[in-house]
N, C-alpha and C positions, 0 to 999 in steps of 0.2 A: 504493500500500500504506500502510495506517495505521501510525503510529509509536507505540510504547509505551516509556515509561521506567519500569522497576521501581526503586523508591526505598526505601532503608533507611538511617537515620542511626545505627543501633545494631548491626545484624548484619554480620558479615564477608561479603565479597563471595561466598565459596564456601559460604555457609549452605545447608543441604540444601533447605529449602523455598524460600528467596528465589531462589537461583540454579539449583540442579539440577532444581527442579520448575517453579515459576512462570515464571522467565525463559526456561529452555530450551524449555518447552512453547510459550510465546507466540511464541518466535522461529520456530516452524514455520509460523506464519500471519501474523505481523506483523514489521515492522522493529523489533527490540527491543534496547534498551540497558539497562544496569544501573548505578545509582549507589549505592554501598555502601562500607562501611569496608574500606580496603585500604592497603597500604604504598606503592603507586605511584599517581600521579595519573591515569594513563590506560594501558590495555593492552587486548588482545583475547584472548578464549578462545572457541574454537569459532565464530569469526567474529562473536561478540557483543562490542560495545563496552562496556568497563567503566570508569566514572569513579570514581576513588578518593576517599574522604573520610577525614580523620584520625579515629582512635578517641578519643572524648571521653566523660567520664562524663555521665550523664543531665542533670545540672544545668548542663552547659556545652555541650550539643549545639546550642544556639541560635547558637553561633559558626560553625557550618557553614551556616547559612541562606543567607547571601549567595552562598556557593559553589554551593549547590544551585540557587538561582535562576539563577545564571550558566550552569550546566550545562544547565538546562531551556531557556534562551534559545538556547544553542548547538545542542542536539540537536533542538529544536522538536518535541517529541512531541505527538501528538493526545490520548493518554491517559497519565495518571500513576497508577501502581499502588503505593501506599505501605504500609509494613509496621509503622510504629511510632507509638505514641500521642503521643509528643512532637512529631510532625509535624501533629497535628490542626489546630492554629490556622493553621499555614502552609498547610495544604491549602485553606483558604478563599481565600488569596491566589492559589493555583493556579487555583482554580475561577472566581473573580469578577474578578480583575485580569488574569491570563494567559489566561483563557478556555479552560482545558483541561477535559477530562472526567477526573474523579478517582475512584479506587477505594481504599477503605480495607480492608486485609487484617488481620483481627483474630486474633492468634495465641493469645490467652488471655482469660479474663474478668478484665480489668484492675481493676475495682472490688474484686473479691474478692482479687486478687493484692496490691493495695496494703494491704488490711487485714492480710494475712498477713505482709507484709514489714516492717511497722512502720518506715516511713521517719521518722515523727514520733512524739512521745509519744501515748499512748492516745487521748484525746478528739480530738486533731488528726488522727490517722490516720483515724478514723471520718468526721470532717468532710471531709477531703481525698477519701476514697473516694466520699462522697455528691456532692461538687461535681464530681469527675471524671466520675462516672456521668452526671450531668446534662449536662455539657459534651459528652461523647462521643456521647450519644444525640441531642442537639440538632444538633451539627455534622454527624453522619452523615446526618441527614435532608436536609441541603443538598447532599450530594455525589451523584455519579451511581450509585454502587454500593457495597455492602459484602460482603466475603467473610469467612466465619468457618470455624474448624477443627472445630467441633462443633455439633450441633443445639441444645444448651442455650444457647450463646452466640448462635446465630442467632435464637432466639426472643426475645432481649432487645432486638433492633433493630427499629425500625418505620420502614422506608425503602422507596423505590420499587423498587429493584433489590437483591436480596440472594441469596446462594447459600452453601451449605455445601461447601467444598472441603477434604476431610480430608487430613491430612498423612501419607498412606500411602507406603511406600517404592516406588522404581522397581524393577520386577521384573528388568530387565536387569542390575541391579547385583549380583544374587545368583544367578549362573549356575554358579558353581563347584560341582562334585560334592562331596558330603560323605561321609566314611567312615561306613559303616553299622554300625559296631561301637562298643561302649562298654566296652572292657576296661581294666583297670588304673586309673589316676588318673581321677577324675571331675572334669572341667574346668568350673568355675563362672565366670560372667562378669557384670559390670555394665558397660554402655556408656551414656554420657551425661554431663550435668553432674553434678559431684560435690559434694554438700553433706550436712550432717546431716539437713536436712528431706527429702532424697531417700532417706533410710534407709540411708546408707552406714555410719554408725557401728554401727548394729544388725547389719547384714550382716557386717561385720568381726568383731564380737564373737561372732556365731553360729558363724562359721568357726573362730575361736580356741578356742571351747569344744568343738569336734569335732577336736581336734588329733591324736587317734589314727587318724582316717580318712585314707585315701589320696585327698585332695581338694586342689584348687588353685583359688584365686580370683584372677581378673584384674579390676582396676578401671580402666576405660579412659575418659578424658575429663578436661576441665579442671575444677579445683576452683573453688568460688565465690570463694575468696580464698586468698592465700598462707598465712595463719595456719592455715586448716583443712587445706590440703595438707600442711603440715609436721606437723600433729597426727596425721593418718592415716598419714603416711610412717613414723612410729615403729612402726607395726604390721607393717611389711614383714618377711617372712621367707621361708623356702623354700615356704610354702603360700600366701602372699599377695603379689601384686605390684601396686603402684600405678604406673600408666603415665603419668598426666597426659595432656595433649592429644596426639592423633595425627592425621596427615592423614586426611581422610574417605575417601580412596581405599583406605586400609588396613583399614577396618572389615570389609568382607566377608571378607578373608583371615583376620582375627583370629577372626571368628565361625565360620569353617569348622572350627576346632579346638575350639569350645566345645560343651558338652553341655547345660548348664542356664543360662538367662539370668534375671537378677533385675530386677524393676521393683517394688520394695517401698517406694514413696514413702510418707511419713507422711501421715495423714489431714487435711491442710490443705484448706481450701475450694477453692482453685484447682486442686488435684490431683484431687479427687474427680470433677470434670466434664471432665477433660482426656483426650486420647487420645495418650499418649506414643509418640513415634516408635520408641523402643527396643523396645516391646512387639511392634510389627509387623516390626521388623528381625529380632528373634529368630525369629518365625514364618517369615519369608522365608528365613532361613538354616537352617531345620529344627532349631532349638534349642528344647528344652522350656522352659516358662515357669514362674517363680514370681512371682506378682503380688499386690499388695495387694487385700484383699477389698472394694474399692469396688463399689457396685452396677453401675455402667457397665462396669467391667472384668470383673466376675463374668459378665455376660451374654456378653461376647466369649470369655472363656477357657472357660467351661462349654459354650457352643454349639459351639466348635471342638474341645473336648476336647484342648486343647494344653498344659495345665499344671495347677498347683495354686494355690490361694489361701491367703493367710496374713494374720494380723493383723500389720501391719508394725511395731507398737509392742512386740510380744512376741517377744523373742529366741528363746524356746523354740519358738514357732510356726515361725519361720524354720528352726530346727534340725530340726524334724520334717519339713519339706519337703525339706531336704537329705538326711536319712536315708531318706526315701521313695524318692528317685531313686537314692541310693547302693545301697540294697538291692533295687531293682527296675529293673535296667538295661534290661529290655525296654520299660519305660514311658518311658524317656528317648527311645528310638527311635520308639516309637509316637506319643507326644505331639508330638515334633518333626515327624514326617511329617504328622500331623493339622493342625498349625499351618500348615505349608507349603501344604497343600491349601486351607485356608480363605483363606490369603493370596492364592493364585493366583485363587481364585474370587471373592473379595469385597474384600480389603483391600490392593489394589495401586494404584499411581498412574494406570495407564492409564484406569481408570474415572473417576477424578477429573479427568483431563485433558480428557475429553469434556465433563464438566460445565463446566469452565473455558472451553472454546471456545464452548459454548452461551451461557454468561453474557456473554462478550465480544460475541457477535453481538447480544445484546439491548442492550448498552451502546452499541455502534457505531450501531445503528439508532435509539436513543433520541433 
């Protein structure tokens, strides 16, 4: 049996895509281990070996390189499936010195992301984005395969083996029955990373402006930094609850009680072409959706008839969406059921898992 090491220097070991999808799926056909950020150096979950790495900021992740190489020599994988751009240079060592087959899993359009995140002053940010784009495309052509999360990112790579493996939820995670009524308080929810760029401030301000309505907003997920977390915590009251990070296993239970889910990310370049997991988790959990009016998201939401679209920069637009569902409770149920139907037919991990297996068959045979 071939051995696969799934590798991430940045993601926690229980990351939804890295562990619950890629690693668990590959373990059905290959002897699979995971090397990712964890508090323990070694442990097992579901008979999968997990090698822990200390959590380090991006600028210091090189300090884990020797440990990663040691783990590879210990586990002796045939294939290394890595998930982070800071491992690109190291992947050449895996390929040409350790003689492994290497797959690069691209979670987002990093050249666009680096422009938005402003790691450096203006001109240097653009230069870094250009240089990274060149390096990413050059190195990827030397590897054995590339996996991307969207078609837009897929088209930017020119390599011998590539595949789109979308980040759809696992259907079995959302088996709990949902109450089919929407009486009393309308429960609004946001699940995911919490930051101003993801529209959280505008969402809070919209709910604050509708203080006379019987609504409740739960914001669930880790903040981008402590300063922003403390800033939005000031808005907490009987209508708004800021949860912070929660165990991933708790998410389906939280969504069971939600009526309307928000994915109102601001129109940054990297978001417009992304497929946010939270959108499909809402659909899986029969939660009606309020989404940013990006063209890619518009096609999904309108085709499934699972929610409404808003201008995420316009607080009044978000208010109108809340009022629509507040005054039309039947639409909450209808659009929630429509989203679930589309999820089961089209947007679940089972279909992506089949593509993953087919992709690996090509890699193994190559």
